[in-house]
Rosetta silent file (secondary structure, phi, psi, omega in degrees, C-alpha in Angstrom):
SEQUENCE: MKVFISQPMKGKSNEQILAERADAYALIRSACPDAELIDTFIDERLSEKHAGLRYLSRSVDMLDEADAVWMLKGWEDARGCKIEHDCAIAYGIPVYYLY
SCORE:     score description
SCORE:     0.000 S_00000001
   1 L     0.000  123.238  179.544   14.196   -5.607    1.048 S_00000001
   2 E   -90.547  131.332 -176.685   10.880   -5.275   -0.790 S_00000001
   3 E  -117.997  142.050  179.956    8.471   -2.821    0.746 S_00000001
   4 E  -115.380  126.020  175.706    4.712   -2.527    0.271 S_00000001
   5 E  -103.796  128.840 -179.559    3.022    0.796    0.957 S_00000001
   6 E  -110.276  121.108 -178.343   -0.587    0.740    1.985 S_00000001
   7 L  -143.209  148.378  174.906   -2.301    4.116    1.684 S_00000001
   8 L   -66.353  139.692 -175.641   -5.829    5.494    1.587 S_00000001
   9 L  -125.831  -21.164 -173.844   -6.810    6.489   -1.997 S_00000001
  10 L   -57.120  129.475  176.693  -10.469    7.293   -1.901 S_00000001
  11 L    79.346    6.707  179.272  -11.167   10.862   -3.016 S_00000001
  12 L  -110.779  150.917  174.348   -7.618   11.516   -4.132 S_00000001
  13 L   -77.424  160.020  175.930   -6.292   12.166   -7.598 S_00000001
  14 H   -57.527  -36.937  179.394   -3.652    9.922   -9.109 S_00000001
  15 H   -63.031  -43.309  179.225   -1.178   12.802   -8.730 S_00000001
  16 H   -62.646  -46.511 -179.581   -1.910   13.093   -5.006 S_00000001
  17 H   -58.554  -49.485  179.037   -1.613    9.358   -4.515 S_00000001
  18 H   -64.141  -36.744  176.385    1.685    9.242   -6.357 S_00000001
  19 H   -65.600  -45.146  176.564    3.087   12.222   -4.551 S_00000001
  20 H   -58.371  -44.250 -177.312    2.219   10.780   -1.126 S_00000001
  21 H   -65.211  -41.279 -179.661    3.772    7.490   -2.175 S_00000001
  22 H   -65.149  -38.076  176.813    6.940    9.125   -3.385 S_00000001
  23 H   -67.154  -40.742  177.907    7.335   11.064   -0.135 S_00000001
  24 H   -64.350  -44.994  179.754    6.712    7.957    1.940 S_00000001
  25 H   -59.461  -39.547  177.581    9.204    5.968   -0.137 S_00000001
  26 H   -60.998  -43.201 -179.895   11.853    8.677    0.384 S_00000001
  27 H   -67.221  -42.130 -178.188   11.379    8.486    4.161 S_00000001
  28 H   -64.179  -43.718 -177.755   11.502    4.637    4.065 S_00000001
  29 H   -67.153  -25.561  177.249   14.723    4.712    2.004 S_00000001
  30 H   -69.913  -31.090  178.007   16.319    7.143    4.518 S_00000001
  31 H   -87.273  -26.610 -174.157   15.736    4.497    7.181 S_00000001
  32 L  -144.213   87.708 -176.467   16.412    1.502    4.975 S_00000001
  33 L   -61.135  -20.317  179.752   18.572    2.317    1.947 S_00000001
  34 L   -88.508    8.017 -176.767   18.138   -1.138    0.428 S_00000001
  35 L   -68.854  129.009 -179.537   14.340   -0.741    0.254 S_00000001
  36 E  -117.074  119.462 -176.308   12.810   -1.631   -3.077 S_00000001
  37 E   -72.969  127.148  171.318    9.268   -0.393   -3.649 S_00000001
  38 L   -83.294  123.389 -174.982    6.624   -2.886   -4.858 S_00000001
  39 L   -80.595   98.084 -178.728    4.608   -0.856   -7.341 S_00000001
  40 L  -100.198    3.158 -179.833    1.034   -1.415   -6.176 S_00000001
  41 L   -74.861  121.731 -179.175   -0.393    1.664   -7.914 S_00000001
  42 L  -110.141  108.664 -177.831   -2.893    0.463  -10.399 S_00000001
  43 L   -98.942   66.430 -176.189   -3.716    3.091  -12.993 S_00000001
  44 L  -144.357  134.126  178.679   -6.600    1.336  -14.620 S_00000001
  45 L   -88.160  119.137  177.813  -10.282    1.982  -14.493 S_00000001
  46 L  -101.486  138.660 -177.765  -12.308   -1.155  -13.642 S_00000001
  47 L  -109.400   12.085 -179.624  -16.036   -1.094  -14.424 S_00000001
  48 L   -67.456  162.691  179.207  -17.048   -4.204  -12.514 S_00000001
  49 L   -50.262  -47.138 -179.208  -19.844   -3.975   -9.948 S_00000001
  50 L  -121.733   68.804 -176.062  -17.335   -3.957   -7.098 S_00000001
  51 H   -58.549  -33.706  179.309  -14.201   -2.565   -8.700 S_00000001
  52 H   -57.445  -35.778  177.480  -12.714   -1.842   -5.251 S_00000001
  53 H   -67.573  -35.978  177.894  -12.536   -5.615   -4.618 S_00000001
  54 H   -62.770  -45.479  177.280  -10.696   -6.116   -7.880 S_00000001
  55 H   -61.210  -46.282 -178.196   -8.112   -3.462   -6.925 S_00000001
  56 H   -61.151  -47.003  178.277   -7.807   -5.001   -3.443 S_00000001
  57 H   -55.706  -37.360  178.870   -7.329   -8.496   -4.806 S_00000001
  58 H   -69.111  -41.492 -177.374   -4.457   -7.325   -6.977 S_00000001
  59 H   -69.702  -37.404  177.046   -2.803   -5.509   -4.078 S_00000001
  60 H   -63.913  -38.131  174.784   -3.179   -8.482   -1.726 S_00000001
  61 H   -59.233  -39.117  179.751   -1.627  -10.619   -4.447 S_00000001
  62 H   -77.000  -22.327  179.999    1.394   -8.280   -4.524 S_00000001
  63 H   -58.272  -28.717 -179.542    1.605   -8.322   -0.742 S_00000001
  64 L   -60.021  -24.265 -178.838    3.087  -11.834   -1.083 S_00000001
  65 L   -81.615  -15.860 -169.833    6.317  -10.217   -2.383 S_00000001
  66 L   -72.488  139.724  168.658    6.711   -7.946    0.668 S_00000001
  67 L   -95.532  -20.453  177.343    9.389   -8.132    3.316 S_00000001
  68 E  -155.998  154.913  177.340    7.704   -5.250    5.171 S_00000001
  69 E  -121.266  132.625  176.760    4.516   -3.222    4.941 S_00000001
  70 E  -113.236  123.028 -179.892    4.284    0.537    5.576 S_00000001
  71 E   -95.825  127.318  178.703    0.920    1.922    6.548 S_00000001
  72 E   -92.003  160.350 -177.867    0.329    5.616    5.692 S_00000001
  73 L   -46.985  135.902  175.540   -1.715    8.102    7.677 S_00000001
  74 L    91.916   -3.624 -176.416   -5.359    7.403    7.628 S_00000001
  75 H   -57.744  -35.325 -174.369   -5.023    3.647    6.930 S_00000001
  76 H   -70.943   -9.296  177.288   -7.244    2.686    9.877 S_00000001
  77 H  -105.555    3.865 -176.088  -10.210    4.432    8.191 S_00000001
  78 L  -112.472  120.339 -175.892   -9.744    2.820    4.766 S_00000001
  79 H   -49.322  -51.726 -177.385  -11.308   -0.592    4.107 S_00000001
  80 H   -63.679  -38.267 -179.571   -8.598   -1.858    1.728 S_00000001
  81 H   -67.697  -39.054  178.954   -5.783   -0.683    4.037 S_00000001
  82 H   -63.890  -37.984  178.062   -7.326   -2.425    7.007 S_00000001
  83 H   -66.867  -47.286  179.325   -7.540   -5.658    4.978 S_00000001
  84 H   -58.562  -41.736  178.137   -3.949   -5.311    3.782 S_00000001
  85 H   -58.696  -49.698 -176.501   -2.879   -4.678    7.388 S_00000001
  86 H   -63.574  -37.159  178.082   -4.739   -7.740    8.672 S_00000001
  87 H   -66.927  -40.716  179.458   -3.243   -9.930    5.934 S_00000001
  88 H   -63.927  -45.164 -179.450    0.291   -8.729    6.700 S_00000001
  89 H   -63.314  -45.539 -179.703   -0.245   -9.428   10.428 S_00000001
  90 H   -61.191  -31.894 -176.588   -1.785  -12.866    9.775 S_00000001
  91 L  -101.849    8.399  173.796    1.107  -13.882    7.551 S_00000001
  92 L    75.645   20.734  176.546    3.848  -12.541    9.748 S_00000001
  93 L   -86.982  127.506 -178.765    4.978   -9.677    7.513 S_00000001
  94 L   -56.905  140.269 -178.896    6.417   -6.824    9.636 S_00000001
  95 E  -120.510  129.247  175.876    4.164   -3.778    9.665 S_00000001
  96 E  -121.425  156.083 -176.261    5.367   -0.187   10.193 S_00000001
  97 E  -121.515  124.918 -176.061    3.359    2.987   10.579 S_00000001
  98 E  -116.353  108.463 -176.916    4.294    6.211    8.831 S_00000001
  99 L  -113.204    0.000    0.000    2.391    9.326   10.023 S_00000001
């Protein structure tokens, strides 16, 4: 089962993002041992006018591979997470909430 983790990233360091992601993945694996993480972390600086849209477009593209989406705490306040959530719902991908 391929899992997609959606997490707020604004104002966090790469280290914080990756640590939260690792903790979430460990919890997901404890519930679903066959879970395979889709690596949606993009460690690249984009200089476009709306770089956030470029990051989001890449993550939505990867969402196509997901068998399930896990939303991390604070997702409802993050624009990108809300869009990923809405896309998953619209396309019938099961969504779970990890707080």
